[in-house]
Rosetta silent file (secondary structure, phi, psi, omega in degrees, C-alpha in Angstrom):
SEQUENCE: MGTGSPVRFALGALALGALAARAAAADEPPAVADTERPRRRDATWLEIARGPYHSSRLFATPVADTVGPYVLAVSWDGSLLKEPGVLSSAGVVAIGFGDIAQLEYRHTSAISLDELSAPLPAVGVQLEAPLPDRPNWPAVALAFRLGVPRRETRDATTIEETVTDLYLVARQRLPGRLAAATLHGGVRMSSAELALGGDAVGSVRRRLFLPAGGLALEVGDQAVAIAEVGLAPSFDRDPAGAPTIGAGVIGRLGVRWFLHSAFSFDASVGYQVDDATSAAGVRSVVDWDIRLGGELFVPWGAIACRTAGLFCS
SCORE:     score description
SCORE:     0.000 S_00000001
   1 L     0.000  -30.548  174.479  -12.536   -9.336   14.842 S_00000001
   2 L    88.088  150.228 -178.176  -15.711   -7.335   14.129 S_00000001
   3 L   -65.583  -25.064 -177.822  -17.351   -6.260   10.882 S_00000001
   4 L   -85.549   -9.597 -174.968  -15.249   -3.109   10.711 S_00000001
   5 H   -63.278  -43.188  178.157  -11.896   -4.900   10.962 S_00000001
   6 H   -61.635  -33.181  178.597  -11.561   -5.704    7.226 S_00000001
   7 H   -69.120  -45.172 -179.460  -12.343   -2.041    6.416 S_00000001
   8 H   -60.005  -39.824  179.558   -9.823   -0.847    8.962 S_00000001
   9 H   -64.756  -42.057 -179.202   -7.228   -3.318    7.574 S_00000001
  10 H   -67.981  -41.794  177.658   -7.772   -2.117    3.985 S_00000001
  11 H   -62.078  -36.513  178.669   -7.605    1.592    5.083 S_00000001
  12 H   -66.527  -33.898  178.382   -4.429    0.804    6.943 S_00000001
  13 H   -68.100  -39.882  178.221   -2.879   -0.792    3.839 S_00000001
  14 H   -67.663  -41.738  175.736   -3.778    2.272    1.795 S_00000001
  15 H   -59.183  -41.535 -178.911   -2.356    4.586    4.480 S_00000001
  16 H   -63.513  -44.103  177.881    0.845    2.595    4.493 S_00000001
  17 H   -63.487  -38.251  175.704    1.138    2.892    0.747 S_00000001
  18 H   -65.117  -43.828 -178.546    0.599    6.678    0.833 S_00000001
  19 H   -65.171  -38.409  177.606    3.222    7.108    3.593 S_00000001
  20 H   -60.738  -45.951  179.043    5.617    4.885    1.541 S_00000001
  21 H   -61.558  -44.891  179.128    5.296    7.114   -1.467 S_00000001
  22 H   -61.172  -41.072 -179.286    5.804   10.268    0.656 S_00000001
  23 H   -68.994  -30.163  176.217    8.806    8.746    2.372 S_00000001
  24 H   -67.696  -42.402  178.739   10.364    7.815   -0.968 S_00000001
  25 H   -66.757  -23.283 -179.897    9.988   11.375   -2.148 S_00000001
  26 L   -96.513   16.579  177.685   11.614   12.615    1.069 S_00000001
  27 L    56.957   71.240 -176.986   14.682   10.356    0.539 S_00000001
  28 L   -66.946  166.292  176.427   14.020    7.722    3.132 S_00000001
  29 L   -63.655  168.291  179.709   16.902    5.782    4.798 S_00000001
  30 L   -59.733  167.933 -175.023   18.374    2.691    3.083 S_00000001
  31 L   -67.205  -25.554 -175.707   16.330   -0.529    2.848 S_00000001
  32 L  -107.245  121.892 -179.203   18.311   -2.239    5.612 S_00000001
  33 L  -122.648 -177.612 -176.819   18.029   -0.697    9.040 S_00000001
  34 L  -102.010    1.907 -177.814   18.906   -1.755   12.524 S_00000001
  35 L  -116.528  155.114  178.493   15.450   -1.968   14.015 S_00000001
  36 L   -86.482  154.065  175.431   12.689   -4.511   13.497 S_00000001
  37 L   -56.028  125.285 -179.920    9.282   -3.723   11.898 S_00000001
  38 L   -72.688  132.645  168.486    7.185   -2.610   14.888 S_00000001
  39 L  -115.777   72.179  178.489    4.140   -4.711   15.678 S_00000001
  40 L  -128.763  153.982  177.649    2.472   -2.446   18.218 S_00000001
  41 L   -65.080  -30.421 -174.705   -0.927   -0.867   18.403 S_00000001
  42 L   -95.782    7.558 -178.413    0.669    2.587   18.862 S_00000001
  43 L   -70.002  138.068  174.490    3.200    2.157   15.941 S_00000001
  44 L   -77.118  157.319  178.930    2.898    4.909   13.286 S_00000001
  45 H   -65.924  -34.368  177.455    2.368    4.055    9.667 S_00000001
  46 H   -60.423  -40.732  177.353    5.735    5.741    8.912 S_00000001
  47 H   -63.650  -43.309  179.355    7.476    3.381   11.362 S_00000001
  48 H   -62.834  -41.549 -176.414    5.846    0.396    9.795 S_00000001
  49 H   -66.192  -29.863 -176.279    6.744    1.545    6.290 S_00000001
  50 H   -71.837  -17.619  177.940   10.431    1.944    7.066 S_00000001
  51 L    86.226 -142.861   10.875   11.067   -1.722    7.644 S_00000001
  52 L   -77.928  165.836  174.428   13.719   -3.135    7.451 S_00000001
  53 L  -128.499  141.319 -177.995   12.995   -5.613    4.661 S_00000001
  54 L  -127.704  127.830 -179.367   15.190   -8.356    3.357 S_00000001
  55 L   -81.230  149.499  177.432   14.945  -10.126   -0.010 S_00000001
  56 L   -97.272   15.221 -177.864   15.421  -13.888   -0.149 S_00000001
  57 E  -150.491  161.989  165.744   17.067  -13.799   -3.591 S_00000001
  58 L   -86.888  -97.984  165.573   19.632  -12.031   -5.767 S_00000001
  59 L  -104.023  -70.514  172.617   17.950  -12.241   -9.199 S_00000001
  60 L  -100.376  -19.574 -174.975   17.365  -15.910   -9.816 S_00000001
  61 L   -82.171  126.835  172.708   19.754  -17.199   -7.094 S_00000001
  62 E   -75.378  151.622 -177.732   18.300  -17.710   -3.582 S_00000001
  63 L  -117.484  174.596 -174.370   20.216  -16.369   -0.649 S_00000001
  64 L   -78.037  -14.346 -179.250   20.479  -17.367    2.979 S_00000001
  65 L   -81.261  145.552  169.327   18.209  -14.579    4.305 S_00000001
  66 L   -98.696  164.636 -174.944   14.481  -15.007    4.859 S_00000001
  67 L   -71.860  -14.556  179.770   11.965  -12.225    4.373 S_00000001
  68 L   102.671  163.583 -175.876   11.294  -11.970    8.174 S_00000001
  69 L   -75.034  139.905  174.472    8.391  -12.670   10.463 S_00000001
  70 L    64.976   31.172  179.854    4.929  -11.584    9.553 S_00000001
  71 L  -127.935  142.803  176.214    6.007  -10.248    6.167 S_00000001
  72 E  -114.687  127.162  178.182    4.814  -11.149    2.637 S_00000001
  73 E  -115.452  130.555  178.344    7.293  -10.576   -0.206 S_00000001
  74 E  -131.538  123.552 -179.642    6.112  -10.661   -3.815 S_00000001
  75 E  -125.330  154.625  178.276    8.557  -10.348   -6.677 S_00000001
  76 E  -156.057  146.773  169.451    8.167  -10.637  -10.434 S_00000001
  77 E  -153.559  152.867 -179.030   10.362  -10.006  -13.446 S_00000001
  78 E  -133.978  156.475 -178.018   10.085  -10.411  -17.187 S_00000001
  79 E  -139.293  142.694  175.099   12.439  -10.459  -20.094 S_00000001
  80 E  -101.239  110.622 -173.690   12.239   -9.805  -23.798 S_00000001
  81 E   -76.648  174.235 -179.344   14.505  -12.400  -25.430 S_00000001
  82 L   -67.505  -25.102  174.195   16.474  -11.980  -28.619 S_00000001
  83 L   -72.115  127.254 -175.774   13.787  -13.929  -30.469 S_00000001
  84 L   -57.397  129.831  172.413   11.168  -11.391  -31.639 S_00000001
  85 L    80.813    4.658  177.899    7.919  -11.573  -29.657 S_00000001
  86 L   -93.974  123.689 -176.474    9.154  -14.058  -27.022 S_00000001
  87 E  -128.052  126.702  173.627    8.446  -13.023  -23.513 S_00000001
  88 E  -121.009  158.514 -176.388    9.310  -15.007  -20.376 S_00000001
  89 E  -145.149  158.245  175.845    8.611  -14.206  -16.738 S_00000001
  90 E  -148.943  160.860 -179.457    9.412  -15.505  -13.294 S_00000001
  91 E  -160.450  165.564  178.385    8.368  -14.704   -9.776 S_00000001
  92 E  -137.815  134.498  171.357    8.634  -15.464   -6.084 S_00000001
  93 E  -122.732  119.231 -178.877    5.970  -15.261   -3.324 S_00000001
  94 E  -130.955  140.976  178.001    7.388  -15.744    0.192 S_00000001
  95 E  -129.562  129.236 -176.632    5.794  -15.420    3.611 S_00000001
  96 E   -90.740  141.103  177.090    7.884  -15.379    6.736 S_00000001
  97 L  -128.189  102.915 -170.776    7.229  -17.287    9.934 S_00000001
  98 L    73.175 -176.140 -175.332    9.624  -16.266   12.701 S_00000001
  99 L   -81.155  -12.612 -169.625   13.056  -14.983   11.985 S_00000001
 100 L  -125.194    6.862 -177.628   14.417  -18.200   10.423 S_00000001
 101 E  -139.519  149.137  175.016   11.657  -19.748    8.272 S_00000001
 102 E  -150.978  142.594  168.343    9.630  -18.865    5.224 S_00000001
 103 E   -98.475  145.087 -172.337    7.161  -20.679    2.957 S_00000001
 104 E  -151.957  154.989  165.367    7.361  -19.832   -0.740 S_00000001
 105 E  -122.804  127.769 -175.526    6.242  -20.380   -4.280 S_00000001
 106 E  -143.903  162.416  169.335    8.926  -19.607   -6.838 S_00000001
 107 E   -97.406  113.146 -178.658   10.043  -20.202  -10.390 S_00000001
 108 E   -87.631  145.576 -172.968   13.280  -22.096  -10.203 S_00000001
 109 L   -75.331  139.536  177.329   15.808  -21.572  -13.002 S_00000001
 110 L  -159.240  160.515  175.187   16.142  -24.197  -15.766 S_00000001
 111 E  -111.098  117.154 -170.350   16.846  -24.327  -19.502 S_00000001
 112 L   -71.425  178.628 -178.002   13.836  -25.705  -21.347 S_00000001
 113 L   -67.679  -27.410  179.684   13.786  -28.098  -24.278 S_00000001
 114 L   -87.638   12.651  176.871   13.480  -25.114  -26.657 S_00000001
 115 L    67.155   21.390  171.136   16.776  -23.750  -25.279 S_00000001
 116 L  -103.888  153.134  177.205   15.100  -20.849  -23.538 S_00000001
 117 E   -78.695   91.404 -171.659   15.548  -20.016  -19.905 S_00000001
 118 L  -109.570  102.793 -179.634   12.078  -21.129  -18.881 S_00000001
 119 L   -62.549  145.720 -177.764   11.654  -21.087  -15.084 S_00000001
 120 E  -107.837  139.776 -178.941    9.829  -24.013  -13.580 S_00000001
 121 E   -74.503  146.539 -179.881    7.346  -23.636  -10.709 S_00000001
 122 E  -153.830  148.460  173.674    8.113  -25.007   -7.273 S_00000001
 123 E  -118.110  145.074 -176.907    6.683  -24.755   -3.706 S_00000001
 124 E  -167.551 -170.673  178.574    8.915  -25.073   -0.671 S_00000001
 125 E  -137.254  144.665  175.410   10.226  -24.030    2.699 S_00000001
 126 E  -125.368  138.354 -179.390   13.455  -22.362    3.664 S_00000001
 127 E  -125.063  126.739  179.377   15.085  -22.545    7.125 S_00000001
 128 E   -99.683  131.583  179.049   17.905  -20.226    8.199 S_00000001
 129 L   -62.667  133.197 -176.787   20.399  -21.495   10.819 S_00000001
 130 L   -77.424   62.571  176.094   20.068  -19.477   14.068 S_00000001
 131 L   -90.605  156.041  178.743   23.617  -18.220   14.065 S_00000001
 132 L   -54.412  136.613  175.039   24.746  -14.909   15.731 S_00000001
 133 L   -84.176   79.836 -175.896   24.413  -11.918   13.418 S_00000001
 134 L  -123.346  157.874 -175.312   28.083  -10.822   13.651 S_00000001
 135 L   -60.087  -36.936 -173.319   30.487   -9.511   10.962 S_00000001
 136 L   -90.570   -1.469 -179.318   32.595  -12.695   11.064 S_00000001
 137 L  -101.284  126.546  176.085   29.698  -15.130   11.141 S_00000001
 138 L   -79.675  159.467  169.778   28.165  -16.260    7.880 S_00000001
 139 E   -96.506  138.417 -179.329   24.414  -16.851    7.446 S_00000001
 140 E  -132.298  136.293 -177.337   23.523  -20.354    6.338 S_00000001
 141 E  -137.231  150.914  175.072   20.195  -21.643    5.129 S_00000001
 142 E  -123.202  134.573 -175.247   18.670  -24.964    3.870 S_00000001
 143 E  -135.501  135.891  173.437   15.752  -24.916    1.452 S_00000001
 144 E  -116.735  129.833 -178.671   13.610  -27.666   -0.052 S_00000001
 145 E  -129.065  114.975  177.366   11.531  -26.856   -3.169 S_00000001
 146 E   -84.408  116.908 -178.816    9.100  -29.418   -4.572 S_00000001
 147 E   -64.629  137.300  173.112    8.799  -29.150   -8.299 S_00000001
 148 L  -103.030  130.684 -174.203    5.485  -28.596  -10.045 S_00000001
 149 L   -64.316  138.781  177.794    5.425  -30.067  -13.586 S_00000001
 150 E  -101.480  115.916 -174.846    5.608  -27.587  -16.451 S_00000001
 151 E  -118.596  144.728  172.216    3.605  -28.962  -19.400 S_00000001
 152 E  -155.240  161.500  176.936    3.317  -27.777  -23.003 S_00000001
 153 E  -120.109  124.966 -178.251    2.480  -29.239  -26.389 S_00000001
 154 E  -125.624  121.557 -171.737    4.730  -28.582  -29.364 S_00000001
 155 L    56.043 -123.191  178.275    3.624  -29.988  -32.730 S_00000001
 156 L  -105.654   18.489 -179.107    2.414  -33.488  -31.867 S_00000001
 157 E  -114.910  128.132  173.139    4.655  -33.899  -28.874 S_00000001
 158 E   -95.322  142.185 -173.909    3.687  -33.223  -25.231 S_00000001
 159 E  -122.331  129.720  179.343    6.475  -32.058  -22.968 S_00000001
 160 E  -130.056  120.767 -179.165    6.558  -32.273  -19.176 S_00000001
 161 E  -119.683  134.983  179.062    9.572  -30.774  -17.272 S_00000001
 162 E  -142.195  140.192  173.682    9.946  -30.976  -13.525 S_00000001
 163 E  -137.329  121.991  172.946   12.760  -29.994  -11.111 S_00000001
 164 E  -109.302  132.718 -170.718   12.815  -30.645   -7.328 S_00000001
 165 E  -123.564  147.216  165.020   15.664  -28.971   -5.381 S_00000001
 166 E  -121.164  114.792 -178.197   17.482  -29.158   -2.145 S_00000001
 167 E  -104.480  143.415  167.135   19.528  -25.976   -1.594 S_00000001
 168 E  -125.999  113.044 -176.155   22.348  -25.227    0.836 S_00000001
 169 E  -127.835  158.569 -177.440   23.280  -21.512    0.685 S_00000001
 170 E  -142.522  151.272  178.471   25.476  -19.195    2.647 S_00000001
 171 E  -133.793  130.936  179.034   25.990  -15.414    2.880 S_00000001
 172 E  -133.584  122.936  174.102   29.059  -13.580    4.118 S_00000001
 173 E   -79.179  134.582 -179.849   29.499   -9.811    4.553 S_00000001
 174 L   -81.819  148.618 -176.072   33.042   -8.703    3.907 S_00000001
 175 L   -91.965  170.316  172.322   34.881   -6.684    6.638 S_00000001
 176 H    61.815 -132.743 -177.854   36.720   -3.396    6.711 S_00000001
 177 H   -67.040  -15.163 -179.419   37.026   -1.440    3.465 S_00000001
 178 H   -96.882   16.334 -175.585   35.154   -4.157    1.685 S_00000001
 179 L   -62.273  -19.289 -179.407   32.068   -3.825    3.891 S_00000001
 180 L   -74.734  -14.327 -177.233   29.923   -2.648    0.975 S_00000001
 181 E  -101.931  140.144  175.634   30.269   -6.177   -0.608 S_00000001
 182 E  -128.246  130.363  177.557   28.416   -9.324    0.350 S_00000001
 183 E   -95.637  142.352  178.670   29.291  -12.765   -1.063 S_00000001
 184 E  -130.239  137.768  178.799   26.679  -15.420   -1.726 S_00000001
 185 E  -160.937  162.112  178.207   27.263  -19.021   -2.601 S_00000001
 186 E   173.892 -175.738 -179.048   25.838  -22.525   -2.326 S_00000001
 187 E  -132.750  142.609 -177.300   25.029  -25.806   -4.023 S_00000001
 188 E  -116.570  114.604  179.047   21.791  -26.934   -5.509 S_00000001
 189 E   -98.000  110.487 -168.366   21.011  -30.677   -5.493 S_00000001
 190 E  -117.438  140.588  165.972   18.354  -31.172   -8.187 S_00000001
 191 E  -110.064  106.026 -174.254   16.238  -34.110   -9.261 S_00000001
 192 E  -107.296  140.859 -177.923   15.254  -33.268  -12.817 S_00000001
 193 E  -138.940  137.027  178.079   12.822  -35.135  -14.970 S_00000001
 194 E  -127.202  121.958 -179.316   11.840  -34.802  -18.621 S_00000001
 195 E  -122.687  133.908  178.089    8.889  -36.776  -20.160 S_00000001
 196 E  -113.813  138.411  176.694    7.853  -36.779  -23.795 S_00000001
 197 E  -132.053  173.435  179.960    4.440  -38.002  -25.057 S_00000001
 198 E    85.632 -127.295  179.718    2.568  -38.156  -28.302 S_00000001
 199 L   -67.489  -32.156  177.351    4.667  -38.794  -31.378 S_00000001
 200 L  -112.693  115.895 -175.341    7.854  -38.870  -29.332 S_00000001
 201 L  -115.274  131.142  178.611    7.607  -41.118  -26.261 S_00000001
 202 E   163.784  158.252 -177.555   10.222  -41.383  -23.513 S_00000001
 203 E  -146.790  151.566  173.503   11.251  -40.080  -20.110 S_00000001
 204 E  -146.913  148.402  178.123   14.494  -39.565  -18.220 S_00000001
 205 E  -131.869  136.391  179.942   15.356  -38.570  -14.694 S_00000001
 206 E  -142.216  148.412  176.990   18.698  -37.336  -13.426 S_00000001
 207 E  -103.769  130.889 -178.792   20.251  -36.070  -10.164 S_00000001
 208 E  -125.155  146.378  169.748   22.502  -33.021  -10.515 S_00000001
 209 E  -113.618  114.255 -165.876   24.781  -31.173   -8.145 S_00000001
 210 E  -122.997  108.266  177.657   24.782  -27.540   -9.314 S_00000001
 211 E   -76.644  156.359  176.154   26.951  -24.831   -7.677 S_00000001
 212 E  -149.138  157.127 -179.701   25.972  -21.186   -7.723 S_00000001
 213 E  -157.950  161.885  179.197   27.465  -17.875   -6.500 S_00000001
 214 E  -165.165  164.585 -179.744   26.930  -14.193   -6.516 S_00000001
 215 E  -133.567  130.179  176.516   28.137  -10.777   -5.331 S_00000001
 216 E  -117.160  126.165 -174.856   26.021   -7.888   -4.062 S_00000001
 217 E  -126.091  118.850  174.990   27.793   -4.493   -3.872 S_00000001
 218 E   -66.116  120.340  179.743   26.252   -1.405   -2.330 S_00000001
 219 E  -111.906   12.367 -175.580   26.748    1.509   -4.753 S_00000001
 220 E   167.686  174.137  177.532   24.732    4.104   -2.898 S_00000001
 221 L   -59.053  -31.214 -172.126   22.193    4.544   -0.232 S_00000001
 222 L  -125.334   15.671 -178.190   19.467    3.180   -2.427 S_00000001
 223 E  -138.720  146.141  175.120   21.175    0.938   -5.011 S_00000001
 224 E  -134.793  127.755  175.606   22.935   -2.412   -5.086 S_00000001
 225 E   -83.042  134.183 -178.813   24.922   -3.917   -7.974 S_00000001
 226 E  -128.676  135.693  169.833   24.386   -7.639   -8.330 S_00000001
 227 E  -129.200  136.181  178.715   26.241  -10.341  -10.236 S_00000001
 228 E  -147.235  152.130  179.213   25.382  -14.042  -10.134 S_00000001
 229 E  -150.971  144.467  179.042   26.298  -17.163  -12.064 S_00000001
 230 E  -167.730  162.705  172.710   25.232  -20.800  -11.549 S_00000001
 231 E   -87.136  148.887 -178.896   24.531  -24.112  -13.138 S_00000001
 232 E  -140.750  150.875  177.202   20.985  -25.097  -13.942 S_00000001
 233 E   -56.735  138.699  179.844   19.213  -28.222  -15.302 S_00000001
 234 E  -127.740  116.993 -177.051   19.219  -28.222  -19.109 S_00000001
 235 E   -90.769  140.618 -175.103   16.588  -30.323  -21.027 S_00000001
 236 E  -160.821  179.122  172.701   17.442  -31.596  -24.479 S_00000001
 237 E  -128.769  144.583  173.952   17.200  -34.467  -26.969 S_00000001
 238 L   -79.717  175.838 -173.473   19.906  -36.639  -28.409 S_00000001
 239 L   -59.780  -21.288 -179.845   20.403  -37.146  -32.148 S_00000001
 240 L   -86.667   -4.538  179.272   17.917  -40.052  -32.025 S_00000001
 241 L    95.014   -2.255 -177.459   15.207  -37.821  -30.448 S_00000001
 242 L   -78.140  147.740 -176.613   15.389  -39.387  -26.958 S_00000001
 243 E   -70.158  143.232  174.263   15.112  -37.017  -23.997 S_00000001
 244 E  -137.324  158.311  179.911   18.334  -36.046  -22.132 S_00000001
 245 E  -133.686  129.868  179.305   19.227  -33.865  -19.168 S_00000001
 246 E  -133.563 -161.857 -178.489   22.438  -31.993  -18.690 S_00000001
 247 E  -123.553  132.236  174.488   23.723  -28.840  -16.857 S_00000001
 248 E  -115.895  169.971 -178.945   23.790  -25.363  -18.408 S_00000001
 249 E  -113.573  134.981  174.778   25.173  -22.068  -17.149 S_00000001
 250 E  -128.170  125.512  177.540   22.974  -18.973  -16.453 S_00000001
 251 E  -126.744  153.091 -177.392   24.624  -15.715  -15.468 S_00000001
 252 E  -151.601  142.490 -178.868   23.166  -12.311  -14.757 S_00000001
 253 E  -139.315  131.775 -174.932   24.445   -8.851  -14.026 S_00000001
 254 E  -173.545 -165.879 -175.871   22.400   -5.843  -13.006 S_00000001
 255 E  -132.804  141.675  170.983   21.276   -3.240  -10.506 S_00000001
 256 E  -117.300  121.847  176.666   18.545   -3.115   -7.809 S_00000001
 257 E   -97.274  128.520  173.499   17.161    0.255   -6.862 S_00000001
 258 E   -90.524   90.676  178.443   15.308    0.721   -3.535 S_00000001
 259 E   -64.692  -25.834  172.126   12.629    3.189   -4.534 S_00000001
 260 E  -158.600  164.609  177.092   11.490    2.757   -0.850 S_00000001
 261 L   -54.785  -32.387 -173.621   12.444    0.287    1.889 S_00000001
 262 L   -95.349   -1.377  179.785    9.332   -1.719    0.963 S_00000001
 263 E  -150.020  132.177  179.532    9.814   -1.694   -2.811 S_00000001
 264 E  -126.585  151.374  176.443   12.760   -2.311   -5.128 S_00000001
 265 E  -119.219  135.485 -179.462   13.179   -2.219   -8.920 S_00000001
 266 E  -113.509  143.179  173.524   15.516   -4.567  -10.822 S_00000001
 267 E  -139.613  123.185 -179.154   17.193   -4.204  -14.174 S_00000001
 268 E  -151.855  163.679  174.245   19.609   -6.840  -15.428 S_00000001
 269 E  -119.401  136.774 -175.831   21.174   -8.556  -18.446 S_00000001
 270 E  -124.817  154.229  175.716   21.649  -12.296  -18.647 S_00000001
 271 E  -128.734  151.236 -178.513   23.619  -14.859  -20.611 S_00000001
 272 E  -136.830  133.800  172.355   23.012  -18.554  -21.085 S_00000001
 273 E  -115.316  121.334 -170.122   25.185  -21.525  -22.032 S_00000001
 274 L   -77.475  -17.658 -179.866   23.007  -24.481  -22.817 S_00000001
 275 L  -141.544  108.659 -175.995   25.674  -27.126  -22.123 S_00000001
 276 L   -71.783  -13.322 -179.780   28.287  -26.495  -19.456 S_00000001
 277 L   -98.621   -0.258 -175.904   30.377  -29.468  -20.635 S_00000001
 278 L   -66.007  138.369  178.338   30.459  -28.373  -24.246 S_00000001
 279 L   -66.899  -16.091 -179.714   33.928  -28.088  -25.845 S_00000001
 280 L   -77.310  -11.581 -178.591   32.766  -24.937  -27.507 S_00000001
 281 H    53.338 -126.396 -175.594   32.663  -23.183  -24.164 S_00000001
 282 H   -70.843  -14.446  176.004   31.265  -19.646  -24.322 S_00000001
 283 H   -69.271  -12.283  176.697   30.720  -20.031  -28.019 S_00000001
 284 H   -90.852   16.179  173.249   27.769  -22.269  -27.202 S_00000001
 285 E   -63.562  122.967 -174.064   25.878  -19.335  -25.752 S_00000001
 286 E  -114.525   -3.435 -175.892   22.368  -19.632  -27.263 S_00000001
 287 E  -155.112  148.954  168.244   20.446  -16.972  -25.436 S_00000001
 288 E  -145.148  157.870 -179.934   20.612  -13.521  -23.831 S_00000001
 289 E  -154.090  157.759  169.191   17.954  -11.341  -22.338 S_00000001
 290 E  -111.507  122.861 -170.422   17.261   -8.029  -20.694 S_00000001
 291 E  -120.060  138.418  174.807   15.088   -8.414  -17.606 S_00000001
 292 E  -127.153  146.661 -177.885   13.114   -5.922  -15.604 S_00000001
 293 E  -174.449 -166.353 -179.052   11.198   -6.516  -12.412 S_00000001
 294 E  -168.475  173.750  178.544   10.636   -5.595   -8.771 S_00000001
 295 E  -140.920  133.318  177.914    9.838   -6.783   -5.325 S_00000001
 296 E  -117.477  131.508  174.096    7.152   -5.526   -2.863 S_00000001
 297 E  -106.715  128.111 -177.088    7.144   -6.177    0.867 S_00000001
 298 E  -117.146  105.587  179.592    3.916   -6.173    2.732 S_00000001
 299 L   -77.151   71.129 -172.452    4.248   -6.137    6.641 S_00000001
 300 H   -63.096  -32.731 -179.748    0.876   -7.806    7.126 S_00000001
 301 H   -67.806  -41.083  178.087    1.578   -8.616   10.799 S_00000001
 302 H   -69.218  -38.970 -178.815    2.342   -4.942   11.680 S_00000001
 303 H   -62.691  -46.252  178.217   -0.701   -3.771    9.664 S_00000001
 304 H   -62.564  -36.646  178.866   -2.958   -6.285   11.425 S_00000001
 305 H   -69.916  -42.919  178.061   -1.644   -5.307   14.792 S_00000001
 306 H   -63.953  -37.267 -175.347   -2.103   -1.523   14.061 S_00000001
 307 H   -98.461  -26.173 -175.762   -5.628   -1.928   12.724 S_00000001
 308 H  -133.844    0.633  176.687   -7.134   -4.879   14.605 S_00000001
 309 L    78.862   18.361 -177.929   -4.801   -5.748   17.498 S_00000001
 310 L  -104.849  148.919  176.001   -3.756   -9.075   15.934 S_00000001
 311 L    59.915   25.370  179.234   -0.230  -10.546   15.741 S_00000001
 312 L   -70.911  151.286  177.972    1.176   -7.868   18.003 S_00000001
 313 L   -64.167    0.000    0.000    4.620   -8.381   19.602 S_00000001
């Protein structure tokens, strides 16, 4: 690779960032284009910056699309909850291998023991079915995410929450006059576990089948309105203090702005119902938040090809 290759790679990344900013100011095309990111030695930085790039999520809900080959996607968002001074955050790091697979680290949605929407960490892989990309053909993907325990100590009690998921998700673009809308849906098969230690000792594990759905609506060349709702594991205690696991509802509505093909900014408002089976229905809403975030796409394969001749098509 040579001692100069890391320097060339870094300079290439900086040049790509500069061209991305210039392209954004010049009103670049929408984030989704009809051509693949070029991995050629003679590709210009502007060609590489244009993409296209595809997110593998709505807000919290995963979708059937992968981020694409030789692409790294990093997203993060944070919310200021109604409780003063309480800040939660979540993120996804995904790297694409081929057109139909990605490895990822993400925070999967769950309702913690303190009744906050506290995302739980998970590592996994997603595989997209190799179906034809046609208007009447849906995209379908299967994802497995191995839960990483989330631990905390509250008073004299230690709390450990874990969720492992198997997702089946689909995406369908609507035809004709509804072509600006895309429907997303699927089911999440979760194995959730709650363990208490210290003064309160006990553990419980439960398998849950949790449906989710969403709608993405293009509202301009650079903006998409997104609505999503789905069930999520909800950790709690019964009147005797023993750990229990149920299903709660988490919904979110917001807008995603593509400041550039390779960078988007999200703003959304969310609502949470801690018990989906509660007779109180929507009156059992215990939380709401306003969440801001963004997603950055790094075409590391195209940059490596342009600067060092690696991973070229």
